[in-house]
N, C-alpha and C positions, 0 to 999 in steps of 0.2 A: 607153570611148571614148578616154580619155587614154593608156591603154596601147597602143592601136592607133596613135595618133599617134607615140608613142615608138618603136614597132616600125618604122613606115615611115621615121622619121628615121634609125634605125640602119641599115636596109637601104640607104637613099639614101647615107649616108655611106660605107658599105662599098663600094657600087658605084662611087662617085666615087673612092675610094682605089684600087680595083682598076683602073679606067680610067687613073688617073694613073700607077700602077705600070707598066702596059703601055706607055703613051706614053713614060715615062721610060726604060724598058728599051730600047725601040725607038730612042730618041734616042741613048742611049749606044752601042748597036750600030752605028748609022749614023755616029756620031761617030768610032768606031774603024774 
């Protein structure tokens, strides 16, 4: 059970990081 929670937390953090990277890249592209 605990391992499943950790796995979901890692997936959530990775997804958030991925979305933040996409938004950041788009922001830089629009900025230039």
